[in-house]
C-alpha positions in Angstrom: 19.1 12.1 -88.7 18.3 12.5 -92.5 15.3 9.8 -93.3 13.2 9.4 -96.7 10.4 7.2 -95.9 8.8 6.3 -99.5 4.8 5.2 -99.4 3.1 7.4 -97.1 0.0 4.8 -96.6 -0.7 4.0 -92.8 2.4 2.1 -92.3 4.8 5.1 -93.6 2.5 8.0 -91.8 2.7 6.2 -88.6 6.5 5.8 -89.0 6.9 9.3 -90.3 4.7 10.5 -87.3 7.3 8.9 -84.9 10.3 10.3 -86.4 9.5 13.8 -87.3 8.5 13.7 -83.0 11.8 12.9 -82.6 13.2 16.2 -84.8 14.6 14.5 -87.5 14.8 15.4 -90.9 12.0 13.4 -92.5 10.9 13.5 -96.2 7.6 11.3 -97.7 7.7 10.5 -100.8 4.4 8.8 -102.6 2.9 8.5 -105.8 -0.7 9.5 -105.0 -0.6 13.5 -104.1 -3.5 13.0 -101.8 -1.5 10.8 -99.3 1.3 13.7 -99.4 -0.8 16.3 -98.7 -2.1 14.9 -95.5 1.4 13.6 -94.4 2.7 17.3 -94.6 -0.6 18.8 -93.6 -0.6 16.5 -90.3 3.0 16.0 -89.6 6.1 18.2 -89.6 7.7 16.8 -92.8 8.4 17.3 -96.2 6.5 15.7 -99.2 7.6 14.7 -102.6 5.0 13.2 -105.5 6.4 11.0 -107.5 7.7 7.2 -108.0 9.8 6.3 -105.2 12.1 4.4 -107.0 12.8 7.4 -109.9 16.5 8.8 -109.4 15.2 12.0 -110.1 12.6 12.1 -107.7 14.3 10.7 -104.7 17.4 13.0 -105.1 14.6 15.9 -104.9 13.9 13.9 -101.5 17.5 14.8 -100.6 18.9 11.3 -101.1 22.5 12.9 -101.9 22.8 13.1 -97.9 20.0 11.0 -96.4 21.1 9.2 -93.7 18.3 6.5 -93.9 15.5 5.3 -96.9 12.4 3.5 -95.4 10.4 1.7 -98.3 7.5 0.8 -97.4 5.1 0.9 -100.9 2.6 -1.9 -101.5 4.6 -2.6 -104.3 7.8 -5.4 -103.2 9.3 -4.7 -106.8 9.6 -0.5 -106.2 10.7 -1.4 -102.4 13.5 -3.5 -103.7 14.4 -1.5 -106.7 14.0 1.6 -104.3 16.7 0.3 -102.2 19.0 -0.7 -105.0 19.1 2.9 -106.7 18.9 4.1 -102.9 22.5 2.6 -102.8 23.9 2.1 -106.4 23.1 6.3 -107.0 23.1 7.9 -103.6 25.4 5.5 -101.4 23.0 6.0 -98.5 24.2 4.1 -95.9 21.3 2.4 -94.1 18.0 0.5 -96.5 14.8 -0.8 -94.5 12.3 -2.8 -97.3 9.0 -4.0 -96.8 8.6 -7.1 -98.3 5.4 -9.6 -98.6 6.0 -11.8 -101.7 6.7 -15.6 -99.9 8.8 -16.1 -102.9 11.2 -13.4 -102.4 11.5 -13.5 -98.9 12.4 -17.5 -99.0 15.6 -16.2 -101.5 16.3 -13.6 -99.3 16.4 -15.5 -96.1 18.6 -18.5 -97.7 20.6 -15.8 -98.6 20.7 -16.3 -102.4 20.4 -12.5 -102.7 24.2 -11.3 -101.6 24.2 -7.7 -100.3 25.8 -6.5 -103.4 23.5 -7.6 -105.6 20.3 -6.6 -103.6 21.6 -3.9 -101.0 19.0 -4.1 -98.3 20.0 -3.8 -94.6 16.5 -5.0 -92.9 14.0 -6.9 -94.8 10.7 -6.1 -92.7 7.5 -9.1 -93.8 4.1 -7.8 -92.6 2.9 -11.6 -92.9 5.8 -13.1 -90.8 5.5 -10.3 -88.3 1.6 -11.0 -87.8 3.0 -15.0 -88.1 4.4 -14.4 -84.8 2.0 -12.4 -83.1 -0.3 -14.9 -83.5 1.8 -17.5 -82.0 2.5 -15.4 -78.9 -1.4 -15.1 -78.5 -1.4 -18.9 -78.6 0.9 -18.9 -75.4 -1.1 -16.8 -73.4 -4.6 -17.3 -74.8 -6.8 -14.7 -72.4 -4.5 -12.3 -73.5 -5.3 -9.8 -76.1 -2.0 -9.0 -76.5 1.9 -10.2 -75.4 5.1 -9.1 -76.7 8.6 -10.5 -75.0 11.3 -8.1 -73.4 14.6 -8.6 -71.6 15.9 -11.6 -74.0 12.4 -13.0 -73.0 12.7 -13.2 -69.3 9.8 -10.6 -69.2 6.5 -10.9 -70.9 4.1 -7.2 -71.5 0.5 -8.9 -71.5 -2.5 -6.9 -72.7 -5.5 -8.0 -70.6 -9.3 -7.6 -70.9 -10.2 -7.9 -67.3 -13.9 -8.6 -66.7 -16.4 -8.3 -63.8 -14.9 -11.1 -61.8 -11.6 -9.7 -62.0 -10.3 -10.4 -58.4 -8.5 -7.3 -57.8 -11.1 -4.9 -59.2 -11.3 -1.5 -56.9 -8.2 -2.3 -55.4 -5.5 0.3 -55.5 -2.6 -0.6 -57.4 0.0 -0.1 -54.7 -1.8 -2.7 -52.9 -0.7 -5.4 -55.5 2.7 -5.9 -54.0 1.4 -6.2 -50.6 -1.2 -8.8 -51.6 0.9 -10.8 -54.4 4.4 -9.7 -52.5 6.3 -13.4 -54.5 4.5 -12.4 -58.0 6.7 -10.0 -60.2 3.9 -8.1 -61.5 3.3 -4.1 -62.7 0.7 -2.5 -64.5 1.6 0.1 -66.8 -0.8 1.3 -68.5 -5.0 1.3 -68.9 -7.5 1.9 -71.2 -10.4 2.9 -70.3 -13.1 4.4 -72.2 -11.1 4.0 -75.2 -8.0 6.5 -73.5 -4.9 4.9 -73.0 -3.0 6.2 -69.8 -0.1 5.7 -67.3 -1.6 4.9 -64.0 -1.0 6.0 -60.5 -0.4 3.8 -57.2 -3.2 5.2 -56.0 -5.5 4.3 -59.2 -8.1 1.3 -59.0 -9.0 -0.7 -61.7 -12.4 -1.7 -62.7 -14.6 -4.1 -65.1 -14.2 -3.0 -69.2 -10.6 -1.6 -68.5 -7.8 -3.2 -70.7 -4.4 -3.3 -68.9 -0.9 -3.5 -70.0 1.1 -5.6 -67.1 4.6 -6.6 -67.4 5.5 -10.0 -65.4 8.3 -12.4 -65.3 8.0 -15.5 -68.0 7.9 -17.8 -65.0 5.1 -15.9 -63.6 3.0 -15.8 -66.7 0.1 -18.2 -65.7 0.1 -16.8 -62.3 -0.1 -13.3 -63.3 -3.2 -14.3 -65.8 -4.9 -15.7 -62.8 -4.7 -12.4 -60.5 -6.2 -10.6 -63.4 -9.2 -13.3 -63.7 -8.4 -15.6 -66.4 -7.3 -19.1 -67.1 -4.3 -20.3 -69.0 -5.5 -23.4 -71.0 -3.5 -24.9 -73.2 -4.1 -25.0 -76.8 -4.3 -28.7 -78.1 -6.7 -28.1 -81.3 -6.6 -25.2 -83.5 -8.5 -24.3 -87.1 -7.1 -21.7 -89.2 -9.4 -19.6 -91.5 -7.4 -18.3 -94.1 -4.6 -20.3 -96.0 -2.6 -17.6 -97.6 1.2 -16.1 -96.4 0.0 -15.5 -92.6 -2.1 -18.6 -92.6 0.7 -20.5 -93.9 3.2 -19.4 -91.7 1.2 -19.9 -88.4 0.3 -23.6 -89.9 4.2 -24.5 -90.4 5.1 -23.2 -87.0 2.9 -25.2 -85.3 3.8 -28.4 -87.1 7.4 -27.4 -86.0 6.9 -27.1 -82.4 7.2 -30.0 -79.7 3.9 -29.8 -78.3 1.9 -31.3 -80.9 -0.8 -29.3 -82.0 -3.5 -30.6 -84.2 -4.6 -27.9 -86.7 -6.3 -27.5 -89.7 -6.7 -24.8 -92.6 -9.6 -23.3 -94.5 -8.6 -21.7 -97.6 -11.3 -20.3 -100.3 -9.4 -19.8 -102.8 -8.7 -23.5 -104.4 -5.0 -22.7 -105.9 -3.7 -21.2 -102.5 -5.4 -24.3 -100.5 -3.6 -27.0 -102.6 -0.2 -24.7 -102.0 -0.8 -24.8 -98.5 -1.6 -28.8 -99.0 1.7 -29.3 -100.6 3.7 -27.1 -98.2 2.2 -28.8 -95.0 3.0 -32.2 -93.5 0.7 -33.2 -91.2 -1.8 -30.0 -91.5 -5.3 -31.0 -92.8 -6.5 -28.3 -95.5 -10.1 -28.1 -96.9 -10.8 -26.2 -99.9 -13.9 -23.9 -98.9 -16.1 -20.7 -97.4 -15.1 -20.4 -94.0 -18.5 -18.3 -93.9 -20.4 -22.1 -94.6 -21.1 -23.1 -91.2 -21.5 -26.9 -91.8 -17.6 -26.6 -93.6 -16.3 -25.1 -90.7 -18.4 -27.9 -88.3 -16.4 -30.5 -90.3 -13.1 -28.5 -90.0 -13.7 -29.2 -86.2 -14.6 -25.6 -85.2 -17.0 -26.8 -82.4 -14.7 -28.4 -80.4 -11.7 -26.4 -81.1 -9.7 -24.6 -78.6 -8.9 -21.6 -80.8 -9.9 -20.1 -84.4 -7.6 -18.4 -86.2 -9.1 -15.8 -88.4 -6.2 -14.3 -90.8 -7.6 -13.7 -94.2 -7.6 -10.7 -95.8 -10.9 -9.7 -95.3 -11.6 -8.0 -92.0 -15.4 -8.4 -92.1 -15.1 -12.3 -92.6 -12.4 -12.4 -89.9 -14.9 -10.9 -87.6 -17.9 -12.7 -88.7 -16.5 -15.9 -88.8 -14.9 -15.6 -85.2 -18.7 -14.4 -83.5 -19.6 -17.7 -85.5 -17.7 -20.0 -84.0 -17.8 -18.9 -80.5 -21.0 -19.1 -80.8 -21.1 -23.0 -81.7 -18.4 -23.7 -78.9 -15.2 -22.6 -80.3 -13.4 -21.4 -76.7 -11.2 -19.0 -78.5 -11.3 -16.4 -81.1 -8.1 -14.2 -82.5 -8.6 -11.9 -85.3 -6.6 -9.8 -87.9 -7.9 -6.9 -88.4 -6.3 -4.5 -90.7 -8.8 -1.0 -89.9 -7.9 -0.2 -86.6 -11.4 1.5 -86.0 -13.0 -1.6 -86.1 -11.2 -2.8 -82.9 -13.7 -1.3 -80.6 -15.9 -3.6 -82.0 -13.6 -6.7 -80.3 -15.6 -6.7 -76.2 -19.0 -6.4 -77.8 -18.5 -9.3 -80.0 -16.5 -11.3 -77.8 -13.5 -11.6 -79.9 -10.3 -12.2 -77.4 -7.6 -11.0 -79.7 -7.0 -9.3 -82.5 -3.6 -8.4 -84.5 -3.0 -5.1 -87.1 -0.6 -5.8 -89.6 0.4 -2.3 -89.7 0.7 -1.9 -86.0 3.2 -4.9 -85.9 5.0 -3.6 -89.3 5.6 0.0 -87.4 6.8 -1.8 -84.2 9.4 -4.0 -86.5 11.0 -1.1 -88.2 11.1 1.3 -85.3 13.0 -1.7 -83.7 15.9 -1.6 -86.4 15.5 2.4 -86.8 16.7 2.8 -83.5 20.0 1.6 -82.9 22.6 2.6 -80.9 21.7 1.4 -76.8 17.8 1.0 -78.1 17.3 -2.8 -77.9 13.8 -3.5 -78.6 10.4 -1.2 -79.4 6.9 -2.0 -79.2 3.9 0.0 -80.5 0.9 -0.5 -78.3 -2.9 0.1 -80.2 -3.1 2.9 -82.7 0.5 4.0 -81.7 -0.9 5.6 -78.3 2.3 4.6 -76.6 5.4 2.6 -77.0 7.6 0.0 -74.9 11.0 0.8 -74.8 13.7 -1.4 -73.4 17.3 0.5 -73.7 20.6 0.0 -71.6 21.4 2.6 -69.3 24.7 4.5 -70.2 27.3 6.3 -67.5 26.4 9.2 -69.2 22.7 9.2 -68.9 21.1 11.1 -66.5 19.1 8.0 -64.8 22.6 6.5 -64.1 23.1 6.5 -60.6 19.6 7.9 -59.4 16.9 6.1 -57.8 14.0 5.7 -60.0 11.8 7.9 -57.7 14.4 10.9 -58.2 14.3 10.4 -62.0 12.3 13.4 -63.6 10.2 11.4 -65.8 6.9 12.5 -67.3 3.3 11.6 -65.7 3.1 9.4 -68.5 6.1 7.1 -68.4 6.2 4.0 -66.1 9.4 1.9 -65.9 8.0 -2.0 -66.2 11.2 -3.9 -65.0 14.8 -4.0 -65.1 17.5 -6.2 -65.7 20.5 -6.4 -63.5 23.3 -8.5 -64.4 21.5 -11.7 -65.7 18.6 -11.3 -63.0 15.4 -9.4 -63.6 13.8 -7.1 -60.9 10.8 -5.2 -60.2 11.2 -2.3 -60.5 10.6 -0.1 -57.0 10.9 3.8 -55.9 14.3 3.3 -54.0 15.6 1.2 -57.0 18.7 2.8 -58.3 19.3 2.5 -62.5 23.3 1.8 -62.7 25.3 1.8 -65.8 24.8 -1.1 -67.7 21.2 -1.7 -66.4 18.3 -2.9 -68.9 15.3 -1.2 -68.5 12.0 -1.4 -70.1 9.7 1.6 -70.0 6.2 2.1 -70.8 5.7 5.8 -72.6 2.7 7.0 -74.3 4.0 8.6 -77.5 4.3 12.4 -76.9 6.6 11.5 -74.1 9.1 9.3 -75.8 11.5 11.8 -77.0 12.1 13.3 -73.3 12.8 9.1 -72.4 14.7 8.9 -75.2 16.8 12.3 -73.7 16.8 10.6 -70.6 18.4 7.4 -71.3 20.5 9.5 -74.4 20.0 7.1 -76.9 18.0 9.6 -79.5 21.2 10.7 -81.0 22.8 7.3 -81.1 21.2 5.5 -83.9 24.1 3.9 -86.4 
C-alpha cells in the first residue's frame, strides 16, 4: 500500500513508523525540513519538504498512484484542503483528516458537508478522542488505562499494582486456579519502565503496571483482585473549559447516572462559551492554580478532578494539589510522553496522551479487512489488535498452543459466536472467531501475517 502522511510531528511520525514497519510505501510531507529529516533518518520512509496542500508537493510525494493520504498537520484548513486536492486532482481513494476546530466538527458530524463538497472519508478529532478516553477512565477510576473490545463485551485495563495487591509474588498460571470463576488474563507488564509480555511462570511485584483483559461484567471483581476498589463518581471538577473539557461536561450531562460536575476555566470568553453550551454544569472563571477558587469549586470533597487544559504543568500541579486537599482521584491530560514517569511519584491516578489516542484512532481506520480494532499502548510500545480469523489464516483450526506466535504476543480473549471465552492453550481458533491479541510493536507484522490481514486494507 502506498501512503502519503502529511505532517511529520509526533502523530505523523508514529503513524509512519507503524506503516513503514509493515512494508508499506510511505512518504512523509512537512514544511519543516528538520521534521522531514528526522523521519527519513529514523524510519524507512521517503520525505518531501513543502506545504502538503500544494498540488506540486503532493505530486512529488507520489500522489498520482497513492492508495491513501493522512492529513495530520497542525492546521485544520491545510488538512481539509489537502484532502480536497487529493480527491479532485489525484483521485486518491482514501482520505483521513485530523480536525480540531469544534465549528468544523459540528458541521461535519451534522452532515452539512457532503462527500462531493468536502471529500474526507474519516475525520479524526483529538479532542473528542481524549474526551471519550476521560469518560472511560471514570468507569474504572482505579485503572490508569481502559479500552473496550469485542463490541464492549471485554475490557482491557491498565492497573498500577500497590504493595497491598493480593496477587503479588503469585505465578500468573495460578490466577486461574485462585479465581476459577473470573475471566481475567494478564497480557502485558511494565516494570522499571520496560513493557513486556509475561510468561505463565512470571510473578507480579509492587510498582508493576499490568494490562489485563477481563469480561465487562467482571470489571469490578477484577479490580478487587488486583487491590483496587470501584467507587462511584458522584462529584467531578473539570479544569479546562475548552474543547476537551466542554465535551466531557456535555457527556456527563447526557448520562443517566447524574454526576454533579463543575468546570473551572481561566479564559473568560472560553468560560462564557462553555456556560452557554452547558445546562446543569456550573462554570467558574478563574485560575485553577488558585486553591481558594478550587475549594470554592468543591475540590476537597470531589470524587475526581479532570485536569484537561492545554498546559501539562498546570494539569500536573493542579492534580497534585487537589489530591493533597482531599480529592479522591486525579486524571491528567499530558501532551509530553516523557512526563509519564512522574505519574506514580506524584500520586496521579491516570493520564491521557492525546497523541496516543489519535494514533490509535487512525490505526483503527487504516487497518481495514478483518482487523476490527487497534489500540496503541504507552509510547507506541505495543498494540492490542482485534481481528477475525479467516479460513485461509495459518491459525485457523489450530489450538492456540500450536500457533507459532512470537514471544511478545499473547491472546487476550476469544469471541465464538456471541460468547466470550478466556483463551487456553488447548482452545482451537476457528474460522469466524474474533480474537484480541497483545503484541509488542516489533511483533505486529508477524501477527498480521498469521491472521492474514496485512494485505487486506480496503
